[in-house]
C-alpha positions as CSV (number, residue, x, y, z in Angstrom):
1,M,-37.1,-64.9,42.4
2,E,-39.5,-63.6,39.7
3,P,-37.6,-62.7,36.5
4,V,-37.1,-59.0,35.6
5,T,-38.5,-58.1,32.3
6,V,-36.2,-56.1,30.0
7,I,-37.7,-54.8,26.8
8,G,-35.2,-54.3,24.0
9,A,-31.9,-55.8,23.2
10,G,-30.1,-52.7,22.2
11,L,-26.9,-51.5,24.1
12,A,-29.0,-50.3,27.1
13,G,-31.1,-53.4,27.3
14,C,-28.2,-55.8,26.9
15,E,-26.2,-54.0,29.5
16,A,-29.1,-54.1,32.0
17,A,-29.9,-57.7,31.4
18,W,-26.1,-58.7,31.8
19,Q,-25.7,-56.6,35.0
20,L,-28.9,-58.2,36.6
21,A,-27.8,-61.7,35.6
22,R,-24.3,-61.4,37.0
23,R,-26.0,-60.6,40.3
24,D,-28.0,-63.8,40.1
25,I,-31.2,-62.1,39.2
26,P,-33.1,-64.0,36.3
27,V,-34.1,-61.9,33.3
28,R,-36.6,-62.3,30.4
29,L,-35.1,-60.2,27.6
30,F,-37.8,-59.3,24.9
31,E,-36.5,-58.4,21.5
32,M,-38.8,-58.2,18.4
33,K,-36.0,-59.0,16.0
34,P,-36.0,-61.2,13.8
35,Q,-39.7,-61.2,13.5
36,K,-39.9,-57.5,13.2
37,R,-37.4,-54.6,12.6
38,T,-37.4,-50.9,12.5
39,S,-36.3,-49.0,9.4
40,A,-32.9,-48.3,10.8
41,H,-31.9,-51.8,11.6
42,H,-30.1,-54.1,9.3
43,T,-29.2,-57.3,11.2
44,D,-30.8,-59.8,13.7
45,D,-27.9,-59.2,16.2
46,F,-28.4,-57.4,19.5
47,A,-26.7,-54.1,20.3
48,E,-26.8,-53.1,16.6
49,L,-24.8,-49.8,16.0
50,V,-27.0,-47.7,13.6
51,C,-25.6,-44.3,13.1
52,S,-21.8,-44.9,13.4
53,N,-19.3,-47.5,14.5
54,S,-17.6,-44.8,16.8
55,L,-18.1,-44.7,20.6
56,R,-16.2,-41.4,20.5
57,S,-13.2,-40.1,22.3
58,D,-11.3,-42.6,24.6
59,Q,-9.4,-39.9,26.3
60,L,-10.0,-38.9,30.0
61,E,-9.8,-35.2,29.0
62,N,-13.1,-35.8,27.2
63,A,-16.3,-36.4,29.2
64,V,-17.3,-39.5,27.1
65,G,-13.9,-40.9,27.6
66,L,-14.5,-40.6,31.3
67,L,-17.9,-42.2,31.0
68,K,-16.4,-45.1,29.2
69,E,-13.7,-45.6,31.9
70,E,-16.4,-45.6,34.6
71,L,-18.3,-48.3,32.8
72,R,-15.1,-50.3,32.3
73,R,-14.5,-50.1,36.1
74,L,-18.1,-51.4,36.7
75,D,-17.6,-54.4,34.5
76,S,-19.7,-53.3,31.5
77,L,-20.5,-55.9,29.0
78,I,-20.7,-53.3,26.2
79,M,-17.4,-51.8,27.0
80,A,-15.7,-55.3,27.2
81,C,-17.1,-56.2,23.8
82,A,-16.2,-52.9,22.4
83,D,-12.6,-53.0,23.5
84,Q,-12.2,-56.6,22.2
85,H,-13.4,-55.6,18.7
86,R,-12.0,-52.0,18.4
87,V,-10.4,-50.8,15.2
88,E,-7.9,-48.0,14.8
89,A,-9.4,-44.6,15.1
90,G,-6.7,-42.3,16.6
91,G,-7.9,-41.1,20.0
92,A,-11.5,-42.5,19.5
93,L,-12.9,-45.9,20.2
94,A,-14.4,-47.3,17.0
95,V,-15.3,-50.9,16.7
96,D,-15.9,-53.5,14.0
97,R,-19.7,-53.0,13.9
98,E,-20.7,-56.7,13.0
99,A,-18.1,-58.3,15.2
100,F,-19.1,-56.1,18.2
101,S,-22.8,-56.8,17.9
102,R,-22.2,-60.5,17.3
103,A,-20.1,-60.7,20.5
104,V,-22.7,-59.0,22.6
105,T,-25.4,-61.3,21.3
106,E,-23.4,-64.4,22.0
107,K,-22.6,-63.3,25.6
108,V,-26.3,-62.4,26.3
109,R,-27.7,-65.5,24.7
110,S,-25.3,-67.9,26.5
111,H,-25.9,-66.6,30.0
112,P,-28.1,-69.2,31.9
113,L,-30.0,-66.6,33.8
114,I,-31.1,-64.6,30.7
115,T,-34.0,-66.0,28.6
116,V,-34.5,-64.3,25.2
117,V,-38.1,-63.9,24.1
118,A,-38.4,-63.1,20.3
119,E,-41.6,-61.2,20.2
120,E,-42.8,-57.6,20.2
121,V,-44.2,-56.2,23.5
122,T,-47.3,-54.1,23.1
123,A,-48.2,-53.8,26.9
124,I,-46.2,-52.9,30.0
125,T,-47.7,-54.8,33.0
126,G,-46.8,-56.3,36.3
127,G,-43.4,-57.0,38.0
128,S,-40.2,-55.2,37.6
129,V,-39.7,-53.9,34.1
130,I,-36.9,-52.0,32.3
131,V,-38.0,-50.4,29.1
132,A,-34.9,-50.3,27.0
133,A,-36.4,-50.1,23.5
134,G,-34.5,-47.2,22.4
135,P,-35.8,-44.2,20.3
136,L,-37.1,-46.5,17.6
137,A,-39.7,-48.4,19.5
138,S,-42.4,-50.2,17.5
139,E,-45.7,-48.6,17.1
140,G,-47.3,-51.1,19.5
141,L,-44.8,-50.5,22.2
142,T,-44.7,-46.8,21.6
143,D,-48.5,-46.8,22.3
144,A,-47.9,-48.8,25.4
145,I,-45.4,-46.3,26.6
146,Q,-47.7,-43.4,25.8
147,A,-50.4,-45.1,27.8
148,L,-48.2,-44.9,30.9
149,F,-48.1,-41.1,30.6
150,P,-51.6,-40.0,29.2
151,A,-51.0,-36.4,30.1
152,S,-47.5,-36.2,28.8
153,R,-46.4,-34.8,25.5
154,R,-44.3,-37.2,23.4
155,L,-41.4,-35.5,21.8
156,N,-39.8,-36.5,18.5
157,F,-36.6,-35.7,16.5
158,F,-34.8,-37.3,13.6
159,D,-31.5,-39.1,13.8
160,A,-29.4,-39.5,10.6
161,A,-26.8,-42.1,9.6
162,A,-23.8,-41.6,7.4
163,P,-23.0,-43.6,4.2
164,L,-20.3,-46.3,3.9
165,V,-17.9,-46.8,1.1
166,S,-15.4,-49.5,0.2
167,F,-11.7,-48.8,0.6
168,E,-10.8,-50.2,-2.7
169,S,-12.9,-47.7,-4.4
170,I,-11.3,-44.6,-2.7
171,D,-8.7,-42.8,-4.9
172,M,-5.7,-42.8,-2.7
173,E,-3.9,-40.5,-5.2
174,E,-6.4,-37.8,-4.0
175,A,-6.3,-38.8,-0.2
176,W,-3.9,-39.7,2.5
177,F,-3.9,-41.4,6.0
178,A,-3.4,-39.0,9.0
179,S,-4.9,-38.1,12.3
180,R,-5.5,-34.4,13.1
181,Y,-2.4,-32.7,14.5
182,D,-0.7,-36.1,14.1
183,K,-2.4,-37.2,17.4
184,G,-2.4,-41.0,17.8
185,T,-2.0,-43.2,14.7
186,A,-2.8,-42.2,11.2
187,D,-6.3,-43.9,11.2
188,Y,-8.3,-41.5,9.1
189,I,-8.4,-41.1,5.3
190,N,-8.4,-37.4,4.5
191,C,-9.9,-36.3,1.3
192,A,-9.0,-32.6,0.3
193,L,-11.1,-30.2,-1.6
194,S,-9.7,-26.9,-3.1
195,Q,-11.7,-23.7,-2.8
196,E,-13.3,-24.2,-6.2
197,E,-14.1,-27.9,-5.5
198,Y,-15.6,-27.0,-2.1
199,A,-17.8,-24.2,-3.6
200,A,-19.2,-26.6,-6.3
201,F,-19.7,-29.3,-3.7
202,H,-21.5,-26.9,-1.2
203,A,-23.8,-25.6,-3.9
204,A,-24.7,-29.2,-5.1
205,L,-25.3,-30.3,-1.5
206,C,-27.6,-27.4,-0.8
207,A,-29.7,-27.9,-3.9
208,A,-29.8,-31.8,-3.6
209,E,-33.2,-33.4,-3.3
210,E,-34.1,-35.0,0.1
211,A,-36.1,-38.0,0.7
212,E,-39.6,-37.3,1.8
213,V,-40.2,-36.7,5.5
214,H,-43.7,-36.3,6.8
215,G,-44.6,-33.7,9.5
216,F,-41.1,-32.6,10.5
217,E,-38.9,-29.6,9.6
218,D,-35.2,-28.9,10.0
219,K,-35.8,-27.3,13.5
220,S,-36.8,-30.8,14.7
221,V,-33.3,-32.2,13.9
222,F,-31.2,-32.9,16.9
223,E,-28.0,-30.9,16.7
224,G,-25.7,-33.9,17.5
225,C,-26.9,-35.9,14.4
226,M,-27.7,-33.0,12.0
227,P,-27.8,-34.0,8.4
228,V,-24.9,-32.6,6.4
229,E,-27.2,-31.0,3.9
230,V,-29.0,-29.1,6.7
231,M,-25.7,-28.0,8.1
232,A,-24.6,-26.8,4.6
233,R,-27.7,-24.6,4.2
234,R,-26.7,-22.6,7.4
235,G,-23.9,-20.9,5.6
236,V,-21.2,-21.5,3.0
237,D,-18.5,-22.0,5.6
238,T,-20.5,-24.0,8.2
239,L,-19.1,-27.3,6.9
240,R,-15.5,-25.9,6.9
241,Y,-15.9,-25.2,10.7
242,G,-17.6,-28.6,11.2
243,P,-17.1,-31.9,9.7
244,L,-15.0,-30.6,6.8
245,K,-12.6,-28.7,9.1
246,P,-9.0,-28.8,7.7
247,R,-7.3,-27.4,10.8
248,G,-4.4,-29.7,12.0
249,L,-4.2,-31.6,8.7
250,K,-1.6,-31.1,6.0
251,D,-1.8,-32.4,2.5
252,P,1.5,-34.3,1.9
253,R,1.3,-33.4,-1.8
254,T,1.5,-29.6,-1.1
255,G,2.7,-29.5,2.6
256,K,-0.1,-27.0,3.2
257,E,-3.5,-27.1,5.0
258,P,-6.2,-27.7,2.4
259,Y,-9.3,-25.5,2.0
260,A,-11.6,-28.3,3.3
261,V,-11.2,-32.0,4.2
262,V,-13.6,-34.8,4.3
263,Q,-12.5,-37.5,6.7
264,L,-13.3,-41.3,6.4
265,R,-13.0,-43.6,9.4
266,K,-12.6,-47.4,9.3
267,D,-15.8,-49.2,9.9
268,N,-14.6,-52.8,10.2
269,S,-11.3,-54.4,11.5
270,Q,-10.4,-55.5,8.0
271,G,-10.3,-51.9,6.9
272,S,-12.5,-52.7,3.8
273,I,-15.3,-50.3,4.7
274,Y,-15.1,-46.7,5.6
275,N,-17.6,-44.2,7.2
276,L,-17.9,-40.7,5.9
277,V,-17.4,-38.8,9.2
278,G,-20.1,-36.2,10.0
279,F,-22.1,-37.1,6.8
280,Q,-25.3,-38.1,8.3
281,T,-27.8,-37.4,5.6
282,H,-31.4,-37.7,4.4
283,L,-30.8,-37.1,0.8
284,K,-32.3,-39.4,-1.8
285,W,-29.9,-42.3,-2.7
286,G,-29.3,-41.1,-6.2
287,E,-28.5,-37.7,-4.9
288,Q,-26.0,-39.0,-2.4
289,K,-24.2,-40.8,-5.1
290,R,-24.2,-37.8,-7.4
291,V,-23.2,-35.1,-4.8
292,F,-20.8,-37.1,-2.7
293,S,-19.0,-38.3,-5.8
294,M,-18.0,-34.7,-6.3
295,I,-15.4,-35.2,-3.6
296,P,-12.2,-35.8,-5.6
297,A,-11.1,-38.9,-3.7
298,L,-14.7,-40.4,-4.0
299,R,-15.3,-39.9,-7.7
300,N,-15.4,-43.5,-8.3
301,A,-16.6,-44.5,-4.8
302,E,-18.6,-47.7,-4.3
303,F,-21.3,-46.9,-1.7
304,L,-22.0,-50.0,0.3
305,R,-24.7,-48.2,2.3
306,Y,-26.3,-44.9,1.7
307,G,-27.2,-42.6,4.5
308,V,-30.6,-43.0,6.1
309,M,-32.8,-40.9,8.5
310,H,-35.3,-42.2,10.9
311,R,-37.7,-41.1,13.5
312,N,-36.5,-40.9,17.2
313,T,-38.8,-40.6,20.2
314,Y,-37.8,-39.5,23.6
315,L,-39.7,-38.8,26.8
316,D,-40.0,-35.6,28.7
317,S,-37.9,-37.3,31.3
318,P,-37.5,-34.5,33.9
319,R,-41.2,-34.7,34.5
320,L,-41.5,-38.5,34.2
321,L,-38.3,-40.1,35.6
322,D,-36.2,-39.9,38.8
323,R,-32.4,-40.1,39.1
324,Y,-32.6,-43.9,38.9
325,Y,-34.5,-43.8,35.5
326,R,-37.6,-45.0,37.4
327,V,-41.1,-43.8,36.5
328,R,-42.2,-41.3,39.3
329,G,-45.0,-43.0,41.2
330,K,-44.5,-46.3,39.5
331,E,-41.0,-47.2,40.6
332,N,-41.2,-50.9,39.5
333,I,-41.1,-49.5,35.8
334,M,-37.7,-48.1,34.6
335,F,-36.6,-46.7,31.3
336,A,-33.1,-46.8,29.8
337,G,-31.4,-45.8,26.5
338,Q,-32.0,-42.9,24.2
339,I,-35.7,-42.9,24.8
340,T,-34.9,-41.2,28.2
341,G,-33.1,-38.3,26.4
342,V,-29.5,-39.5,26.9
343,E,-27.9,-39.2,23.4
344,G,-25.2,-41.6,22.2
345,Y,-24.2,-45.2,22.5
346,V,-22.1,-44.9,25.6
347,E,-24.6,-42.8,27.3
348,S,-27.4,-45.3,26.5
349,T,-25.2,-48.0,28.0
350,A,-24.6,-46.1,31.2
351,S,-28.3,-45.7,31.7
352,G,-28.9,-49.4,31.3
353,L,-26.1,-50.1,33.8
354,L,-27.5,-47.7,36.4
355,C,-31.0,-49.0,36.0
356,A,-29.8,-52.5,36.6
357,L,-27.6,-51.6,39.6
358,E,-30.6,-49.7,41.3
359,L,-33.1,-52.6,40.7
360,A,-30.7,-55.3,41.7
361,H,-30.0,-53.5,45.0
362,R,-33.7,-53.0,45.6
363,L,-34.6,-56.7,44.9
364,L,-31.7,-57.9,47.0
365,D,-32.6,-55.5,49.9
366,K,-29.4,-53.5,49.6
367,P,-29.1,-49.7,49.9
368,A,-29.4,-47.8,46.6
369,V,-26.3,-46.8,44.8
370,D,-26.4,-43.0,44.5
371,F,-24.0,-42.0,41.7
372,P,-23.2,-38.4,42.6
373,Q,-22.9,-35.4,40.1
374,E,-19.1,-35.8,40.4
375,T,-19.3,-38.9,38.3
376,A,-20.3,-38.9,34.6
377,I,-22.9,-41.7,35.2
378,G,-24.4,-39.7,38.0
379,A,-24.3,-36.3,36.1
380,L,-26.2,-37.7,33.2
381,A,-28.9,-39.3,35.3
382,L,-29.3,-36.2,37.4
383,Y,-29.7,-34.1,34.1
384,I,-32.5,-36.2,32.6
385,S,-34.4,-36.2,36.0
386,N,-33.9,-32.4,36.7
387,E,-37.3,-31.0,37.0
388,S,-35.9,-27.4,36.6
389,V,-35.0,-28.2,32.9
390,V,-38.1,-26.6,31.0
391,D,-37.1,-27.2,27.3
392,F,-35.7,-30.8,27.7
393,Q,-33.5,-31.9,24.7
394,P,-31.4,-35.1,24.3
395,M,-28.0,-34.6,25.7
396,N,-24.5,-36.2,25.3
397,V,-22.5,-36.5,28.4
398,N,-20.2,-33.3,28.9
399,F,-18.2,-31.8,31.6
400,G,-20.8,-29.0,31.9
401,L,-23.1,-31.6,33.6
402,I,-20.5,-32.7,36.1
403,S,-19.8,-30.7,39.4
404,P,-17.0,-28.3,38.9
405,L,-13.8,-28.4,40.9
406,D,-13.6,-26.3,44.1
407,H,-10.3,-24.6,42.9
408,R,-8.8,-23.2,39.7
409,V,-6.7,-25.3,37.3
410,K,-4.8,-23.7,34.5
411,G,-5.6,-25.2,31.0
412,K,-8.7,-26.9,29.9
413,R,-7.1,-30.3,29.4
414,N,-5.5,-30.2,32.9
415,K,-8.9,-29.1,34.4
416,N,-10.8,-31.9,32.7
417,A,-8.1,-34.5,33.5
418,E,-8.5,-33.5,37.2
419,I,-12.3,-33.7,37.0
420,S,-12.0,-37.2,35.6
421,Q,-9.5,-38.3,38.2
422,R,-11.8,-37.1,41.0
423,A,-14.7,-38.9,39.3
424,L,-12.8,-42.2,39.3
425,D,-11.8,-41.7,42.9
426,V,-15.4,-41.2,43.9
427,L,-16.5,-44.2,41.9
428,A,-13.9,-46.3,43.8
429,G,-15.6,-45.4,47.1
430,L,-19.1,-46.6,46.0
431,T,-20.5,-50.0,47.0
432,V,-21.9,-51.5,43.7
């Protein structure tokens, strides 16, 4: 059998390659690292986590928790490696970033049916191809993608990553371990600000100098990864109802809810590195040090990585792709990952898995697997291929995309739990 070409060894590409290979279909996986990197990448490993080390909620009452469980039941490589290298994060699934990527790399490289080709792809030609280059495709590959759709507009937005600090530099006299509402284990470091401290921090953040960005304005920023300084400018209390929300947290020093709270999440299994939750930013590095050090617990913080912002590109997928992520009219070419307009690590993984399953069934002369809208995997694919969506924007999985129940259920959590159970029952009936 002729090998399938998979372009890009991110989460979607690795998942797609793995799912094909485990069905005895040979794969040539093209990855331009280490010869070439994008501005957002820092290592030569596959499935590198750029923005955050969190794969978000692991609860079935949350849509992304359902999506993860569907992936687990379909023997996802990404989920297996994530579960193996998870770090404590309350009800969320966070991972040791480096150990996770290293595990995925080792699994993919060691599979006898996957041949890794370390070179940049600048043309998409012949055979079965899955383009899983993500939203940070190289200029050469981006041009090749655009050549497939000469009449299509190419959409852009910016994605921002949060800074990392060392644990030993956090002033724990000014912070404490807890999870919101004491849910799960106390995995977050909480850094309180008084009303006066918050006001000074907010003013400094709004006035801080950003790194230069050519050709884009705040309106181009995707809401799910909005830089903290952009959020701050939307109102003095915006952060207090967003990433600095104090609700459900009590300062053990006072027994009261603080005026505002900055949360830090563990970024590696040793607990030596912490991520500023919700602090994606495009401030100049010196400004990040100056402003974020105004947080009392971070006055002497050692910043191991400053926040960065990078260009993301995504397709006008409803006009270009079908429910299997295939190019309409060129079904031998498929796309997976954030370039399709699915937003998030788990969603990207799901797109890669669905691509591989559809292609494997096609190559093996089996019926297509139609994931229905009752499942999270199917709902996401049906959203990005829905031609009635006019103003297409990247989307995280959410229960609004999934078919509603045909009866009323009291309580949002109960309703979501029932939707999730229905999805898993439907999934169990599919032949994959």
